[in-house]
Every structure is written in structure tokens, then in C-alpha cells.
C-alpha positions as CSV (number, residue, x, y, z in Angstrom):
1,M,-58.7,49.8,-20.2
2,S,-59.6,50.6,-16.5
3,A,-63.4,51.4,-15.5
4,S,-62.4,55.0,-15.3
5,S,-61.9,55.3,-19.2
6,Y,-65.0,52.8,-20.4
7,P,-67.5,55.1,-22.0
8,M,-70.5,54.1,-20.4
9,T,-71.4,57.1,-18.5
10,H,-74.4,58.8,-18.4
11,I,-73.9,62.5,-20.2
12,G,-74.2,65.3,-18.3
13,A,-75.6,65.8,-14.7
14,K,-79.1,64.4,-15.2
15,P,-80.3,60.9,-16.9
16,F,-84.3,62.2,-15.3
17,N,-86.5,64.4,-18.0
18,H,-88.6,65.1,-14.5
19,S,-87.8,66.8,-10.7
20,Q,-86.4,62.7,-9.3
21,S,-85.4,62.5,-5.9
22,G,-81.7,61.3,-4.6
23,D,-82.4,58.0,-3.7
24,A,-84.2,57.2,-7.8
25,E,-80.6,58.9,-9.5
26,A,-78.4,57.2,-7.1
27,E,-79.9,53.8,-7.8
28,Y,-79.6,54.9,-11.8
29,D,-75.8,55.5,-11.6
30,R,-74.7,53.1,-8.9
31,L,-76.0,50.7,-11.5
32,R,-74.0,52.2,-14.3
33,D,-71.3,52.3,-12.0
34,L,-71.4,48.6,-11.6
35,A,-71.1,48.1,-14.7
36,R,-68.4,50.1,-15.8
37,Q,-66.4,48.2,-13.2
38,E,-67.5,45.0,-15.1
39,A,-66.6,46.3,-18.2
40,G,-63.3,47.8,-16.7
41,K,-62.6,43.7,-15.8
42,R,-63.9,42.4,-19.0
43,S,-61.4,44.5,-21.2
44,S,-58.9,43.7,-18.7
45,C,-59.0,40.2,-18.7
46,F,-59.3,40.2,-22.5
47,D,-55.7,42.9,-22.8
48,K,-54.3,39.7,-20.6
49,A,-56.3,37.0,-22.8
50,H,-54.8,38.3,-26.0
51,Q,-51.3,39.0,-24.6
52,A,-51.0,35.1,-23.2
53,Y,-51.9,33.9,-26.9
54,E,-49.3,36.2,-27.9
55,R,-46.6,33.9,-25.7
56,G,-48.0,30.7,-26.5
57,D,-49.8,30.3,-23.4
58,G,-52.9,28.9,-25.0
59,A,-54.2,28.0,-21.2
60,A,-54.0,31.1,-19.5
61,A,-55.5,32.7,-23.0
62,H,-58.6,30.9,-22.6
63,Q,-58.7,31.0,-18.6
64,L,-58.6,34.8,-19.0
65,S,-61.4,34.8,-22.1
66,E,-63.6,32.8,-19.3
67,E,-63.1,35.7,-17.0
68,G,-63.7,38.3,-18.9
69,K,-66.7,36.6,-20.6
70,Q,-67.9,36.4,-17.3
71,H,-67.6,39.9,-16.2
72,A,-69.2,40.7,-19.4
73,A,-72.3,39.0,-18.9
74,K,-72.5,41.0,-15.8
75,M,-72.1,43.9,-17.9
76,D,-74.6,43.7,-19.7
77,Q,-77.7,42.6,-16.7
78,Y,-76.1,45.6,-14.5
79,N,-77.1,47.5,-17.4
80,K,-80.5,45.8,-18.3
81,Q,-81.4,46.8,-14.4
82,A,-80.1,50.5,-15.6
83,S,-81.7,50.8,-18.4
84,D,-85.3,48.6,-16.6
85,Y,-85.1,51.5,-14.0
86,I,-84.6,54.4,-15.8
87,F,-87.1,53.7,-18.2
88,R,-90.2,53.0,-15.6
89,E,-89.0,56.2,-13.9
90,N,-89.1,58.5,-16.7
91,N,-92.8,56.2,-18.2
92,S,-94.8,56.1,-14.7
93,Q,-98.0,56.9,-15.0
94,G,-99.0,60.1,-14.8
95,R,-95.4,61.9,-16.0
96,V,-96.3,61.1,-20.1
97,P,-99.4,61.5,-21.7
98,D,-100.0,57.6,-23.4
99,D,-98.5,58.1,-26.8
100,T,-95.7,59.9,-25.1
101,I,-92.3,57.6,-24.7
102,D,-89.3,58.8,-22.6
103,L,-86.0,57.4,-23.5
104,H,-83.9,59.2,-20.9
105,G,-80.9,57.6,-19.9
106,Q,-81.3,55.2,-22.3
107,F,-77.7,54.2,-23.6
108,V,-77.9,54.6,-27.8
109,E,-78.1,50.3,-28.1
110,E,-80.8,50.3,-26.0
111,A,-83.2,53.0,-27.1
112,E,-83.7,51.3,-30.2
113,Q,-84.6,48.3,-28.3
114,I,-87.1,50.2,-26.4
115,L,-88.1,52.4,-29.2
116,E,-89.3,49.0,-32.0
117,Q,-91.1,46.8,-29.1
118,R,-93.0,50.3,-28.0
119,I,-94.3,50.6,-31.7
120,R,-95.0,47.4,-32.5
121,Y,-96.9,47.2,-29.5
122,A,-98.8,50.6,-29.9
123,Q,-99.3,49.8,-33.3
124,Q,-101.1,46.5,-32.4
125,N,-103.5,48.4,-30.1
126,G,-103.9,50.2,-32.5
127,Q,-102.5,53.8,-32.1
128,T,-101.8,56.1,-34.9
129,H,-99.0,58.1,-33.8
130,L,-96.1,58.6,-30.8
131,H,-94.1,60.8,-29.8
132,V,-90.6,60.5,-28.4
133,I,-88.4,62.3,-26.1
134,V,-85.1,61.8,-27.3
135,G,-83.1,65.3,-25.5
136,K,-81.9,68.3,-27.0
137,G,-78.4,67.3,-26.1
138,N,-77.7,69.5,-24.4
139,H,-75.7,66.9,-21.7
140,S,-73.8,65.2,-24.7
141,V,-70.0,66.0,-25.6
142,N,-70.8,68.8,-28.1
143,H,-74.2,68.9,-27.5
144,I,-74.5,66.5,-30.5
145,Q,-78.2,64.1,-30.3
146,K,-77.1,60.9,-29.8
147,I,-80.7,59.0,-29.8
148,K,-82.6,60.9,-31.7
149,P,-80.1,60.1,-35.4
150,R,-81.0,56.0,-34.0
151,V,-84.9,57.3,-33.6
152,E,-85.0,58.5,-37.2
153,Q,-83.1,55.4,-38.7
154,V,-85.7,53.1,-36.6
155,C,-88.4,54.8,-38.5
156,Q,-86.6,54.6,-41.9
157,E,-86.4,50.8,-41.7
158,L,-90.3,50.7,-40.7
159,G,-90.7,52.8,-43.1
160,L,-92.4,55.4,-40.8
161,Q,-92.5,59.2,-41.3
162,Y,-91.4,61.2,-38.9
163,S,-90.9,64.9,-37.9
164,T,-88.7,67.0,-35.1
165,E,-91.5,69.0,-33.1
166,D,-91.3,72.5,-32.0
167,N,-89.2,71.1,-29.0
168,A,-86.5,69.9,-30.7
169,G,-86.2,67.2,-28.6
170,R,-88.7,65.6,-29.2
171,V,-90.0,63.7,-32.7
172,Y,-93.4,63.0,-34.3
173,I,-94.2,59.6,-35.1
174,N,-97.6,58.4,-37.5
175,L,-97.2,54.9,-37.0
176,Q,-100.2,54.1,-40.3
177,G,-97.1,55.2,-42.6
178,G,-98.8,57.9,-43.7
179,P,-96.7,61.2,-43.5
180,A,-95.7,62.9,-40.5
181,T,-98.5,65.8,-39.4
182,M,-99.3,66.4,-36.5
183,P,-102.8,66.0,-35.7
184,P,-104.9,67.9,-33.6
185,A,-104.4,67.5,-29.2
186,H,-107.9,65.8,-29.2
187,S,-107.7,63.0,-32.3
188,Y,-105.2,60.9,-30.5
189,Q,-107.5,57.4,-29.9
190,Q,-107.2,55.3,-26.7
191,G,-105.8,52.0,-26.2
192,G,-102.0,53.0,-27.4
193,Q,-99.7,52.6,-24.5
194,Q,-102.8,52.6,-21.3
195,G,-101.6,49.1,-20.5
196,Y,-98.3,49.3,-21.5
197,Q,-95.9,49.0,-18.4
198,G,-92.5,49.4,-20.6
199,P,-89.9,47.2,-19.5
200,Q,-91.1,45.8,-15.8
201,S,-94.3,44.5,-17.6
202,G,-95.5,43.2,-13.3
203,Q,-91.9,41.0,-13.7
204,H,-89.1,42.2,-11.0
205,Q,-86.3,44.6,-12.2
206,Q,-83.7,42.4,-13.6
207,Q,-86.2,40.4,-15.8
208,G,-87.4,43.3,-17.9
209,G,-90.6,42.0,-20.5
210,Y,-92.1,44.7,-22.1
211,P,-94.4,43.4,-25.2
212,G,-91.3,41.5,-26.9
213,Q,-87.7,42.7,-25.1
214,Q,-85.6,39.7,-24.5
215,Q,-85.3,39.1,-21.4
216,G,-82.4,39.8,-19.1
217,G,-81.0,36.4,-18.8
218,N,-80.6,36.5,-22.2
219,Y,-77.3,38.1,-22.2
220,Q,-76.4,35.1,-20.1
221,G,-77.3,32.4,-23.2
222,G,-75.2,34.3,-25.5
223,N,-71.9,34.1,-23.2
224,Q,-72.9,30.5,-22.7
225,Q,-72.6,29.9,-26.4
226,N,-69.9,31.0,-26.8
227,N,-68.1,28.8,-24.1
228,G,-68.4,26.2,-26.5
229,Q,-66.3,27.1,-29.1
230,N,-64.0,25.1,-30.7
231,D,-60.6,26.1,-29.5
232,E,-60.2,27.6,-33.5
233,L,-62.9,29.7,-33.1
234,E,-61.0,30.9,-29.8
235,K,-57.9,31.6,-31.2
236,L,-58.7,33.4,-33.5
237,A,-60.6,35.6,-31.3
238,M,-57.6,36.3,-30.0
239,K,-55.8,37.3,-32.5
240,M,-58.9,40.2,-33.5
241,L,-59.4,41.4,-30.0
242,P,-58.1,44.9,-29.7
243,R,-59.7,45.2,-33.2
244,I,-62.6,44.4,-31.8
245,L,-62.2,46.7,-27.9
246,K,-61.4,49.0,-30.3
247,K,-65.2,49.5,-31.4
248,L,-66.6,48.3,-28.5
249,D,-65.7,51.7,-26.8
250,G,-67.8,54.3,-29.2
251,C,-71.0,51.5,-28.6
252,C,-72.5,52.9,-25.6
253,T,-73.4,56.5,-25.7
254,V,-76.8,58.0,-23.3
255,M,-78.3,61.2,-24.5
């Protein structure tokens, strides 16, 4: 699969939910594009590995599989950097209220992880509710919201009630387990997001580090563990590869 056909590209013209400089958007696009290029190289290596395995060249299949894993690790790193970057841009101080989180520009899986960490942090700090900006789907294929269904799924899994706000691009979550009835604006209790720094949390951009989030280096750790799998598992992976790649093609959609 070529990099140009890989679906990991942000939908619509703008990943930002506010007026943004061209340099900031260019940096976000640069990181996503690097990830997309690595995804294309990964897929190419895995395709060639499968072909080598089918013709009985186990050594070549193994080498190509290892190269594919390296490209997959780089893809994860670039996507992590892009996710952290866009989060900080959209959620910096003064851009959103303390009881609000903006998930614009995130892949669905990224948004899920960020939201889960944000909810835990908010609950630990006594915040009663959370407004989640999910986007209206105006820039999505067929104008279908991608992030909102996953936000609702997270709430259901955590036993939290939620409701769509008058602005269809926002979801209100009651963090105390009660009905999702929006309180008056003045009733917000301090101590929710105050001090919450999101993916950066005072660390280098490539590391991430909002409360409880996995660090970017963990992606490579997972691939290093894969490198130690025995030959039988690798042979099984070669057989299952076409099916796995087909599933991967639909997993990385952004709002």
C-alpha cells in the first residue's frame, strides 16, 4: 500500500478549533505526513515479507518483517508527536475554559486515550463535569462525526452519563455519576483542569506525559518485544498479515 493511499490524514481543511498561524498548522501536517510515509513503508515491507514467506524464503521474510516493525515504530512516534502538538495548541491556557477539553485533530484512538486520562485527572481533582469538544463532523467524510461516538462509548464504559449540548459539536459529561444535566455556568467548582497541562505536562514534546498517559518511548518497547518472538509466531503472522493490514486501514480517522 502506498503512503498516498493510507487513510491516516486529517479530515477537512483545519485540525484547529481556533484561528491559528500557518506555521502551526504546517508543523501539524508535517508530523502527520511523516507518519503517513512511515505507514506506507511499513505496509510495503510487510507485503514483501508475506510474498517472501509464500515463496519459501524465510530469511528474507524475517528481515523484511523487522524492517516493517521499525517503520511502524517511527509511524507511532510521529503520530504521537502530532497528537501532543495539536492537543497543546487547542487546549493552551485561554483557549478553552478549565472545564473543557478540545479533541480536534486527534485520531479516534488518540482521542479515546486522552479523554480517559482527562476524566481520571478531573475526578481526582474534584471536578464535577467536563465539556468535550468533539466537532460536528463538517470536515469528515459524508459529514459523519467520528470522535463523538467514541466519547459516548468511553462514558458508557466508565458508567458516566452524558448529553449532546445545544452546540452539536460538544458533549457534556457528569463526572459524579448523576444525570447529565448541565449546571448553571457559575456553579463550576475550581480544581478541575487547573494545573492540567495535557500531553506535554512540562516534558519534551516527543515524550508526552499528561497524567497516566503512556510515554512515546513505549511504542518502541512494544516493537522490541515483538522482535523476540519465536519463528513459529512469525510464520503465523505472515499467514495472517493480509487480514491484519486490511483491518488497519480503517482504524485511524480523525474528527
